[in-house]
NUDRENMAR-552812 format. One line per field, with one value per residue (C-alpha): x, y, z. Coordinates in steps of 0.02 Angstrom, whole numbers. Layout:
N
c1	(X; ...) .
c2	(Y; ...) .
c3	(Z; ...) .
//
This chain:
109
c1	(-744; -907; -1061; -1203; -1377; -1446; -1338; -1417; -1591; -1548; -1480; -1629; -1748; -1658; -1668; -1856; -1936; -1883; -1960; -1838; -1684; -1626; -1466; -1384; -1252; -1085; -935; -989; -1023; -1169; -1208; -1343; -1461; -1575; -1702; -1600; -1432; -1283; -1260; -1160; -1073; -1087; -923; -874; -1042; -1001; -1093; -983; -1068; -1000; -910; -997; -1057; -1230; -1157; -1056; -1166; -1075; -904; -904; -1001; -909; -734; -668; -600; -594; -720; -591; -408; -387; -558; -588; -622; -803; -888; -899; -1068; -1058; -1202; -1246; -1253; -1387; -1512; -1429; -1408; -1593; -1570; -1465; -1605; -1620; -1432; -1435; -1581; -1486; -1337; -1450; -1524; -1350; -1292; -1318; -1460; -1424; -1370; -1481; -1399; -1392; -1453; -1330; -1347) .
c2	(276; 185; 183; 301; 228; 349; 264; 96; 170; 250; 88; -16; 117; 110; -81; -78; -202; -181; -351; -435; -327; -296; -244; -287; -184; -271; -184; -10; -71; -167; -332; -321; -470; -530; -660; -686; -717; -599; -535; -376; -269; -83; -13; 170; 217; 112; -42; -195; -338; -516; -576; -736; -806; -736; -560; -570; -436; -309; -357; -220; -93; -88; -73; -207; -174; -253; -184; -195; -249; -435; -460; -538; -413; -362; -260; -78; -3; 186; 291; 349; 168; 123; 206; 172; -16; -58; -245; -229; -299; -449; -477; -474; -596; -710; -707; -755; -898; -962; -968; -1125; -1132; -1084; -1224; -1253; -1222; -1368; -1341; -1376; -1531) .
c3	(-688; -662; -772; -731; -703; -833; -965; -926; -935; -1103; -1176; -1120; -1188; -1357; -1360; -1337; -1219; -1035; -998; -1118; -1087; -908; -822; -657; -568; -545; -466; -522; -698; -773; -859; -993; -1000; -1140; -1083; -924; -1008; -1010; -1188; -1159; -1029; -998; -934; -923; -1003; -1157; -1225; -1257; -1349; -1340; -1495; -1549; -1715; -1673; -1664; -1825; -1907; -1796; -1868; -2001; -1898; -1732; -1663; -1546; -1372; -1200; -1075; -934; -919; -945; -1027; -1197; -1338; -1368; -1502; -1446; -1489; -1488; -1424; -1600; -1659; -1532; -1648; -1815; -1794; -1811; -1787; -1627; -1515; -1631; -1626; -1436; -1433; -1554; -1436; -1291; -1392; -1436; -1255; -1150; -1026; -846; -734; -585; -418; -300; -125; 15; 122) .
//
């Protein structure tokens, strides 16, 4: 089952700034970006946040599960938690800040 576009719109609306948070479709599911870096996945209409030291505040609030078979576990943020976890946008921005900068692609010869 793939994620509906309305789910992505809802999540980005809840996070606040659509200039900071964006999503890109990938194989029927979505990657959620903060400042151009992947911080979460949206699979089967469910938000999965990367487990990193920057997201440790979610440890006691969220269950853990893999977004797809063979994937590493992520924090599962339920729909109701999108509003109740007030600092979720900050957590996602902290994750983005903790990730390495994008590598520049080399042009072919």
